[in-house]
N, C-alpha and C positions, 0 to 999 in steps of 0.2 A: 572516527577518523583513527584507523589503525595502521600505519605503514609501518610501524617499527618492527612488527612481524616477530619471528621467535628468537632471535637474538635478543632483545631487550628482555622479554618474557623470561629467558633462561637466566640473564643477569638477574633479574629481580628474586627468581626462584631461590637463587643464592645467598641473597641478603637477608630475605625473608625467612625462609626455612630456618636460619640460624637464629633468627629472633623471636619466633612464635612461641608465643606461651601456650602450654598444654591445657590451661583452663578455657581457651579459646576454642578447643577442639574436643569439647567432650563426647564420650562415646557411652552407648549403651547396647544392650543384646538382649536376645528373647529372654526372659526370666528364668524356663523351664528348658530343659533339653529335650523333651520331648515336643516343644514347639519350635525347633530351629526349623527355618523354612526349608521346603522341600524344593523349590526352584521349579516346580512341574504342577500343572494344574489337571493333570490326567484323573487324578482322585478327587478334584473338588466337586461336591456332591450337587452344586446348584441350589436351588431354592424352591420351595412349595408355598402354594397360597394356603394361609389359615383362615382368613377371613376377606370379606369385600362387601363394600355398600355405596350404593348411588349418592353423590353429592349434587349440589345444585349446577356445579359446572362439569361433573363428569363422574369420575369413579375414585375410590380409595381402597387399595389392597394391601393386606398385611401378609407378609412373607416370613418365613422361618427356614434355616438351613434345612436342607432335605436329607442330610446325612452327617457323619463326622466331618469336624473341621478338617480341611486340608493344609492348611498355612503354608500356602504355596509361596507367597513373597511377603507374608506378613500374617496378622493375626484375623481370621475369619471373624465379621461381625455378625452375630446370630439373627437378630431381627431387623429386617427392612420394611420401608412403607414407599408404596408406589402411588403417587397423586397422579390421575389423568385429567387434564383440564381443556376444554374446548374453549380456547380462549377467543377467537375470531372464527370467520367464516372460512378463513384459508390458515390457519395457526392452530395447531396441535401441540400441548405440552405435557410431556412423559417425564416426571422427576423421580428416580430410584434414589432414595436415601436411608443412610442408618435411623431408626425408630428414635434412638437417644439423642441424635443432632448433634454428635461430637466431631464429625468430621467437617473440614473447612469448606465453605459455600463462601463466594465473593459477598462481601457486605452491600446491602442497596445503596449506602451513602458513597461507595465507588462506581458501583452500575446501578441504575434504576430503570431496569427494563419496564416495560410497558406491560400492564397488569390486564389487559384484554378488555372484553366487552361485558364481562359479567352479565350473561345472556343464558338463561338455562335452555332455551330452543335450540341452542347450537349444537345440544347432544344429537339431535336428530337434522340437523340442517347443515353441519360442517362439511367442507368438501373432505375432509379426511375421517378416517373411522379407526379406532383403535381396537385389537381384538388380543386375546391370550388365551393360554392354556395355564392349568392351574399345577400339574405334576408331571413334570419339573416346571417352573413358572418361564414363560416364554411369550414373547408379544410380536405382533405384527402390525404394520400401518397400509391401510388400504386406501385407495379414492372412494368416496361413496358412490360415484358414478361409474366404477368399474368394480363391482363386487367380484367378479371372476377373473380379474386382471391379476398381473405381477405385483405383489406387495411393494411397497415403496421403501419399507424396513423391514427386515424379517430376520428375528433371532432364533428362531424354530430350528432345533436337530435337523429334521427332515427335511430342511430346506438347504442345509449346508454339506460339504463333503464329509464323508466317512474319514475319522481320523483311528491312529495317529498318522500323521504325515510328516515325511522327511523335509530337512529344510527348504522351503519353496524358493529362496535365494541362495543358492548353494554356499556362498560365501559368508553366509550368516546363520549361524545355528539358531540364534534365537528366533528364526522364522521357521522352525519346526512347530508344527500344530498338534498338539498334544490332545486337544479337546475342545469343546465348544460351550462349556456352562459359564451360567453367570457367576462371576467370581467378585464378591466385594469383601475386599481386607482392608486393616487402617490403612496399609502402605502398598496395597495392589488392588486395582478394579480391572476386570475385563468383560468386555461385551463385544459379541460377534453380529454381523448381519449379512445375509446373502446379497449378492448383487447380480445383476444380469450379466451374463458372459460379455467381458470385454466392456463394461459400462463407460459412459462418456462422463468422468467425474473432473470437477473444475474446483479449484480452492485450495484449501488445506494449506495454507502457509504461514510464514513468510519462507518463501524458497525461490531459488534460481533453479528450476526444473530441467535436467537435459532432455526430459520427453517434450518439454513444450508446455503451453498454458494446459491442453490436456493431460490428466494425470496418467501415469504409467501403472495400470492394474493387472500388468504380467501377460497380456495377450500380444499377439501380432509382433512377435520378437521381444517384447519386452521383459522386464525380470521382475517387475512390480516395486512397490513404494513402502518406505518406512518413513514416515513424515514426523518428526520430533518437535514437539511443542515444548520448548525451553529457549528463553530469549538470550541471545549470544552475540558478543561483538567479534564477528569475524569478518574479513574483507571479501565478501562476495562469492565463497566457493559455490560450486555446483553439489545440489543434491544433499546438502545439508541443513541443519537448522540454521537459523540467522537471527536477524534482530528482534523479529516480531512474531508473535504466536496468535494464528486465527483458526480454531478448530471448526470450521464451517465449510460446507461444501455444497454445490450445486450439482445435481445429476440431471442429464438430459436424455431422455429415452425416445427412441426413433421407432415407429411400427411401420416395418416394411411394407406390410401388406396394404395398411392404410394410408402409407405414405405421410403420416402426420407424427409430429413429436409432441410431448410435453415434458415440461421440466418441474422439479421440485428441490427443495434444500432441507438440509440437514445441520443443526446446530448443537454443539456439545458445549452447555455454558458451564465452564470450570476452569480455573486458573492452574490446577495441578500440573507438574510436569507429566508429558504423557508421550507415546509412541501411538501413531495412527497406522495402521498397515492396510495397504490394498495390494491384495495378492489372487493370484489364480492357480490353485494347485494343478499339477499335472493331469491331464485327461478330466479335470472338474469339468461339470456342465453348468457351473456356475463360479463367479468372481464372488469377492469376498472382502468386507472392511472389519478390521478388529481394532478396537480400543484398549489401550494398555494404560494404567494411569497410576501414579503413585502417591495419590490421595484423592481427596474430594468427594464428590458423589457423581451419579449417573444422571444428569440434568438434561434434557434433551428438546429440543423444539423443532417441530417439523413446519414445512411450509409448503402448499399446495401449489403454488405458481397461478396457472400451468405453464406461464410464457418464463423464459428465463428473465426478463425485465423485473417481472411481477414476483417473482422468487427474491431478487436484490431488494426491491422495494419492502416486501413484507419483513426481511431481515433487518431493515432500516427502521421500520415502525416498531421492532422489538427492542433494538439495542440502542436506537438514537440514530437522529439523521445528521448529516454533516453540516458543521458550521457554515455561515454565509461568509464567502471570500470577499475582500475588498476589491474593487475593479483594478485597482493598481497592482495587484497579485500576479494578474494574467501579463503582466509585462515582462521582458528580459532580464534576468538577474545574472551578476558577476560576482565570483568569489575565486580566491585560490588559498591553500595554506601556504604562506611563503611571501606574501605582500610583507616587507621588513618594516615598514614605517609609514605613516601618515601620508608622507609625500609620494611614496611609491603607489599607495591606495589611489590619493587623487590622481596621478600620473594616468591611470585606467581610465577614468571619468573622461579626462579631456581627450584622451587618445579615442576613446569611442565617439565621441561627439565628433572629434576631427573627421574621422572615418564615415560619419553620418550612419552610424549602426547605433539604433536605438538602445540606450540602457534606462531601464527604470529603477533598479535596485542594486546599490553597491553593498557588499558583505565583507567583513573580516572572519578570518579563523582565529585561531589561539594565539597567532602573532600580537594580536590587539593587547594581550594581558600583561600585567607587571606579574613577575614570577610565575606566571601560566596558571593565574588565580581568577576565578569567577568575580564577575563586576569591578574588575580595575581596567585601569589603561596604563600601559609603560609609561612612565614619566620622561622618557629619553626618546623613544620611538612614536609614541603615540600620544604625546603630550595632552593633556584634559583641555587646554584652551586652544589648540590647533585641532583637535576633534570636534570641538562645539562649533568652531567656526566652519571647518569642512561639512559637517551635517546640516548646518544651518544655509550653506550655499546650496548643497543638495535640495533641502526643501524649497529654496526660493526659486530652484529651477524645476520644481513639479518633480523631483526624484526623491528615493528613499533610502534608507540605510537599516541594516539588518547585522546585529552581532551575533556570536555563538556565545552559548551557556552551556557548560559541561556539567555533568551530573553530581560529580563530587565537588565537595570543599575543602581547602586546604587547612591543615592545622596549625598551630603556631610552632615554630621551629626551636626558638628560645625565648627565654624572659623578657629581651628586647623587641622582640616580633609584634607586628600590628597588623590585625587583619579582622576588621570589624564582623565579616558576614560570620566568620567561625566563632567569635566571641560572644557576639549577640545570639547566635545559634544554642551556645552551652548555657547562655543566660535563661533561654526560652527553654531548654531542655526537648530539643529537636532532633537529636542526633541519634541514628540507629545504634542498636549497643550490642556486646557480646550477651552469651547466657549468664555470665557472671554480674552483670550491669554495668560494666566498664563501657566506653566508648569504643564501637567498632572501628577498626582502622583498616582502611583500603591504601590502594596506592596507585595513582593516576599520573597525570602530567607535573602538576607541581609538586608531588613528593607523597609522605603519607598524608590521607585525607579521610574527611568522614562522610557519611551520606545522610541526606535528609531522612526522616523517618515520616511518612505522607500519613501514617495513622496518629501520629502525635497532635494533640490539641493545637499547637502553636506553629505548627511549619507553614502552613500559608501566610501566617502574619509574617513570618521571617523573611518569606520567599518574596512577598510582594513590597517590603522593606528594601530588600536588595535591589529589584528591578528598579525602584522609585529613587533610591539613593544614587543608582547608577545612571539615571536618565537626567536626573536633576543636576549632577556634577558635570558632565559632558556628555554622555552616549544617548542623545534623545533618539531613540531608535524608532524605527516603524512597525517591528515586527521582531521575533526571536526566534533564533536556531538552537534546538535542543539536541544535544549529541552526547554520545557514550552513555545513554540511560537504558542499558539493559537491566541493571547498570554495570558498566565496565569497571574492573580492578585489576591490576596485573599482578597482585598478591595471589598465591594459591591458597585460598581459604582467608582467614583473617591475617593480617600482617602482625598481630601479637600486641597484647599489653603490655606497656612498658619498654617498647622498642625504642631505638635510637632515633629521634624524629628527623635529625639531619640527613639520615643514611640512604635515603630511598628516592631522592631526585633521579630522574633517567639521565644517564650521561649523553652528552649531547652527540657523542659519536653514532648513537641509534637512531638519529634523526635523520630522515630520507634526505639525500644528498651528501652526508658525510661519507668520511671514507670507509666505514663500516657498512653503509646501506647506503650505496650510489643507485641511482635510478636509470638502469641502463636498457629497459625493455622498450619494444615497439611493437606497432601493431602489425599483424600476421600480413607479411608480404613485404615488408619496409626491413632492410637489412643495413643496420647503423654502420657495421664494421666495413661495409662496402662504399656506402653514400655519406658516411658521416651523421652529425647529429640533427640536421635541418627538419628533417621528415618532409622535406618538399617533395611534391609528385613528380618534377623534373628537375635535373641539375643539368646545367650546360646543354639543354635539348634532350637528354636521355632520360627515359621512363625509369623511375626509381623502383617500381614494383617488381617483385620475383617471387619465386618460390622458395629461396634460401633462408628464409627466417620465420617460417610457420611455425609455430610453437603449440605443444600440447596442452590443453586444460583437462585436468582429471575429470571425467565424466561421471563416475559415481563415487560414493562415499566407501570408507573402510568401515564397514559395521562392525558393531560391539560384539561381546560375547555374554555368557551368562554372568549372574550377579554374586557378589560373596554372599556369605551365611548370615553375617553379623548384621545389627540394625544400627544405621548410623544415620543422623538426619543429612550427613553430607555424602551419604552413599547408600541409597536404600537398597534392600536386597534386589528388587528388579532395576537392572542396569538399564536406563534409558538410553538411546541411541544418540546421546550428545555427543557432537563431533570433537569437543574437548576432554572427553572422559568425564572425570569428576566433576560433577554438577557446579562445584565451587570454583573451580578453574575460570579464570579470567572474570570472576564477577565476584558480587557479595556472598559470604558463605551463606550456606543454606541454613546454618544454625543462628545466623543474626536474628536478634530478637527485636520486635516492635513493641512501640509503648502499651499497646493493649495486650501483649504476650504473644501476638502470633509471630509465626517464624519464617524466614524468608524461602522455606522449602514451600511452604503453602502460597505465599504472596509474590514470590520472584516475579512470574510473568504480569504482574500488575504493575511493576514499578513505574515504566515508561508512560502508562495511561495517567498514572496518578500526578506524576510531575506534569503531564500536559495540561491535566484539569487545573492543576494550582497555578500554571503559569497563563492561562487562557482567564482565569478569573482574576488573577492579579492585574494583567492588561486592561481588564473591562474597569477594575477599580483606578487605574491611572486614569484611564480615557474612557469614561462610562459613554459616550456616544459613538465612539468609534469600534469597527469590527475589530477583533485580535486578529493577527496574523502570524502563524506559528508553522515551522517546518521541523519536523522530529523524527527520531529513527527507529526506536522502539515503539511497537503499538499493540493493541490489544482489543477486542470487541469493544466497540464504543470509543477508540480513539477518534473517530472522524467527527464527533461532535464538538472538538476541541481543538484539533490540528490537522495540518497537511503531513506529507511524508516525502522524503526522497528515499531512493532505493538503496543509500549506502554506498561504501567504498567499493565501486565498481572499477573495473579495468579498461584501458585504454585499447580495447581489441574490438575487431568488426563482431565477434561472437557477443560482447557485451551489448553493443549498440542491438543486435537481435534481441537478447534477453530483455531488455528494457520493455520492451512490448508487452512480454508476459507479466512482466513485474505490474505493469500500469493496469493491466488488464485483472489481476488478482486483486487489487486494491479497490477496484470498482465493484467487487462481489463483496468486499469487507466493509462496505461504506466508509472508505477514506478515499475520496474520488480525486482530491487535489494531490496529484503525485508526478513524480516524474524522475528521472536519472540525471547524475552528473554528466552534462552533456560534454563530449569529446572524451570522455572517461576521466576516472579520478587518478587511480595508479599508474605508474608507467608514463611513459612518453606516446604522445599522440602523433599523428603526422596530418600532413594538409587533406589528404584524399578524404581519411576517416572523419576529421573534424568536420568538413565541408559538408558530407553526408549527415552526420550527425545533428549539426546546427540546425539543419532542414527538417529532420525528423523530429526533433524536441519541439520546434516550433508548432507542431499540432499535437502535442501533449500538454496536459494542465499547467504542470508546473516546469517552468523552462529556465533552468540555470546552468551555466558553464563553470564547472570547478574543477581544480586538480590539483595535484599534491606538491608539497615543497621540494623543489629543485629538479623538477621535472621541466621537460621542455613548453614554455609559454605557449598558452592555447587561447588567448583572448581572440576574438574572432576579428580582430584588424591585422593579425599577426600576418596572414598571407593574404593576397588580392582575390584569390578564387573562393577563400573564407567568407571573406568581407562582403563580396558580392551574394553568395548564396545566402549570408545571413541576411543582408539588407531586403532580399527579394522576399523570403519566407517571413521576416517579422512584418513586412508590408502586409502580407496577406494575414497573418495572425492578428494584426490591430484592427485591419478592415472586419476581420471577422469577430470583433469583439461583442458585438450585441448578441451574436450565437453562443459564444461561449458563456457570457454572462447569463443567458437563458436557460442553457443547459444546466449550470450551476446552481441557479434558482430553482430548478426543478429536481434536482437534487436535494436540497435543503428543504424544499416544501414536501416532496413525495417520496425522496430516496431514489429517484430516477438515476441510472448512471450514464454519466457524459460520455464515456468512451466505452464502445461495444465491441467485442469479437462480432464477426459476421454472422454467426449463427444466432445471436441475440435478435436480430432483425429478421432473418431468413431462416426460422428454426426447422424447416422439412426438407433442408437442403444438405445430406448426409456428407457431402465433398467439402462441406464448410467447419465440420466438426475440430478437426484438428489444425485450422488455419490460422496461425498466428504470427505470420509474417505481414499480414496487413490487418488493417483495424479500421472502425468507421468511428468518426467525431460526431457523436448524436445519431440520429437516424440517417442523415442525408448525406456526409462527406466520407468517402471512402479514401484511404490513405495506403499507397503502396510506395514504402521506401525502398531504396537500394541499400542492401545490406551485406554487399560483398564488395570487394575491392577490385580495381581495373576492369570496370564493365560499363557500357553506355547503354544497355537496355535492362529490364527487370520484368520478371514474369508476375503475373498477379490475376487472381479469378474475379470475374465480376459477379455478384450473387443476382440471383432471379431467374435463373436457368433460361434465359432469353426472353422472359416477359416483362423484365424491367430494363429502361432505357438510362445510361448512364452518359454523361457529357463530359468533357474535358474542363477543369476549372480556366485554364489560361485561354482555350480557344472557343470554349462554348459546342465543339463539335461532337457529334454522337459517335461512341465507339463502336467500332464493329467487332465485339467480343465474341468469342468461342463460348460456347454453352457448357457448364459445369466442368469447364477446364480451364488453363492457363492461356491468357492473353499476352504476347510478347509486347511490349511499351518502350518506346524511346525514353532513354533517360540519361542523358548528358551531364556531364558534372555541373552540378549547380542548378540542377531540374528536378524537384520531387513530385512524383504523381498524385494528383487530387482530382477526384471525379464526383459530380454532382448527381445526386438521385432524382430521378422524375418524381414530380409530386412534391418538389420542395421549394419553400421560400426563404430567403436569407435578407435580413436587413443590415447592411453593411454600412460602414464609415467611409464615405467618399474620399476623404483627404488623411489617412492616417499618418501621424505626425510622429516626433520624437517621443513623446512621454505619454501615458495613457491619458493624463488631464486634457492634454492638446488634442489629442484625438477625439476624445469624448465631444470636444467643442466642433467636430466636423459634419457638415450637413449628410444625409443619409441618401445611400442608393439602396432600392429594392431589385433584389436578383430574385426571379422566378423561374422555376423549370418547369412547365406543364407535362403531366403524362397525355398520353395520347387520346385520352376523352377530355383534355383541359382542366382536368383536377390537379391542385396545387394547395398545400396547406402549410402554414407556420405560425408559431406564435412568438412574440418577442416581449420579456420582462424587462421594464425600465426603474430604476431610481436613482437615488444620488451616488450610489457607489460607495459609500462608507458606513453609513448609519446602521445601528444595530436594529434588525426588525424586532416587532413591526414598526414600518416606516412607510411613509407615502411612496406609492408605486404604480405604475401603470402597465397593462399587458396590452399588446397590439396584437389582433387576431388576423392574418391574413388568409384569405382564401380567393381561389380561384376556379373559373371552370370555362368552358369554350367562349371567348369573346368577353370575358367579364372578369375583373380583379378588383378586391374589396380590402379596405384596412378598417378595421372597427376598434377603437380605443375604448379601454374600461381602467377608469382608477381614478387616482386622485393626486399623481405624481405631473406635475406640469412638464413635459417634454419641450425644450428650447430649440432642439435642432430641427431643420425642415426636411421634407423629403423632396432634394434635389433631382434626382433621375429614377427611371423605374426600367429594369430590363426583362423583358418577357421571352423566354425559350420555349420553343413549341408553340408559339401564338397563333400562327397560320401555316399552310403549305405554300400561301401564296400572297402577294403585296396586300395588305389591308387598304380598303378605300376610305376608312374614316376613323378617326380615334377622338373619344371626347373623355374628358376628365370632369366629374361630378357633373354630367349631363353639357358641359359646354365644349364646343369644338375646339381641338388641339392642331395648331398648324405646325408645331417644330417636332417632328417625329422621325426616326428613320427605321428601315426596315431591310434586313440582310437575309435574302432567302437560301443562301448557302448553307446557313445554320439556323435557318428559321426564327429569325432574333428581331424583336421590336424593341428599338430604344426611343423612350420618352426622356428628353432632357428639359434643364430650365423650369422646374415645376415649382419649387419652393412652398411646397404645401404644408399646411400645419397639420401633423399626425395627431394632436389632440383632438382633431374632429374627424368625422367619418370621411373618408377617401373612396372614390369608385372610378375605376378606368374602364370603358369599353371599347370595343372594336369590331369592325366588322367590314 
């Protein structure tokens, strides 16, 4: 949550820089004049092999510098080790590290990656094969099945363009390519691989990419990409580093001659700040990817796929599979910054029920806090007794409550101040420190703050106590919302030891809605000057949409320049393209020190992950039998084991509704599948039409929450009749599909299978789909085609399958007359979102979606089957109690169909209490059946609609704990 923008930051600079202690900003320099950094890699010699030996798992190679050190952006490390390990049939590990092991690597107690199969025969059986040259050392990765094919990763100079090359991105001198040697220095590492010209690259986030889900590699009119891995609190700018860091990509290669595709994945396992460049030099026959890091090692994993889904699953098997979500988490969530007290919060619950718009979870932002401090409630606006009563009422109605927890903990401002979390943390010695051992001071909402040191021994104890005490006192939460955990701090570096602790509270004039920071922006096409602040689609019968108010959003970043010569923990010689400039801007300073001696320069990107892990484990300790529910902002590889994610402080613009699709698709790659955007937009004012369309879109995303900023136009779905109607319709479908959602996420937690899929994930051999990111699939079988532009009543969408796959309308069950390999125009009046069913699918639905998930799960089932032309259909349904921590009793229903027969086969130990009430079979016959039987017995009550080839069998009341067979002829 960062709506204060630059005004507050400027104010804080003034008070912070005046009080900053010099000992918190220690500088070092290169010790000898002849080792000043050259800021150029053209003279870097690379490395040569001095020895190599076979190991049980692969190969070990010793390297040494091939010539004089170049000191490009640091001190060259003379001796390196390369360990090549064939870990599984589909995973190859290539780890290049300093032989002395002085460089930082991610500790195994932070991320415990899967060790692999320990099978020596994998060296000859693995899908992937490691090759290398000795002088200079360079390596490339091939598919075993394609020894003469194009390498998947290729660092050979012969495969890369000739250098030097002028800046490939003209506005950024640092994209000049002076050479492609392997560089391994203490503060700068560089490795470059050739890519096929115009490669299809996906991932490398977190980012809102103006190029779309498919990354810009510098072809087809693109300029290329510089993706920075440095967690940053910034309210959703385009093409810049933001909250999370995920150095993993999927490449999808299409062989036009064979008309066949294969995917593979590449993951750099390291926490160091880095730039990853995707470029295509002019006239080059190849594109390239270049890694530039300010520390760490070159630790790479390669995944063979060969399908997009398999790549994602293989990545998940390495870093950890997603946490199990409780069933209630799939309900609709409501929040805003600006519910001023408990009564206003309760009012939303009442008004949502009066409007009959299902509300599963009510949230509060920092308004809840006393003096904006974590683990508190304001005694006037949110009294503890009233909060307890409110949450008890929610619980009695099968609803839930989630509060916010910010990353920073307030310090005491004077001798009479009492704040137990800070005092207890000081007693346990868990606060991050300056290099001189003093407490590191940041500044966030409550004023001067300290930050938990997740490497300290007692930090998890403190965190668990804080959550337990809060819950016991009043806030009996069902889950936790973690914000500001990049971590965010409004000081530029440390706020300084000995500072005036009462001086840094943010003036309220900078809060959104105050005279210094009014919320005046509206979506594209709405002019508040003409039509006023209502945001309505029509006023006095006149359409408010127009072109007067279209606003521009920057499409590309302003990229940085070369680094300074001196060495500084807060400003390494190589200047990352951090959009805030100095690495310590708006976050904890990079020289802040952990209990084990590590510094933030090395660990910065891990902060959010470590908080997520500590919070998840704390919730398990508080409620051992219940699945923890977390939503967090800053993420890193393996975060999905502990948390879900929301896409941050987005903007109430049509463009950002579109961008939410690529954001959700990104996080499927990153194994954090439970993700969604702030529906209707967070920053600025929404309007009726945008909120109408967005409430529909988000109903088909995993995490479904409406949230907006303080003082903006209220956007709860009951505020406009059209939005209320659209919301009820969309939520009704979402809740009916809960068994489908639940099964998709069970498969994510069990196997790493992505629940939300780009169209090419399921149809990998159709090149026209490789750039599609305005549509997506929920699982294998539901195609979502949302309206993403204002003032329209139709939408264009492509139907995958190139004419070989039949799609049916969700609402009418009619077969779509779809164009082949190009867009089809669909009716999309306001309040309607196009959903289509793939042939060969089977959905177990709740027949009577109710107000809450608990009530919905008591509904009888309807089975909807859409047969392919040969009668085939298949689906599985995973069922359990919806909240117990696995392993727990569960049952899987396997649904299969062929021409004239449908079967349901249960397997498991969970007793399913709901009965199967109705079966709908699409594609059952081209003419009316003459006989229908259930488990061999004649069925008298059935209906056949020849217009849509639909057989409906109702009134069944069948027990799905036993096999069910339906036949017709």
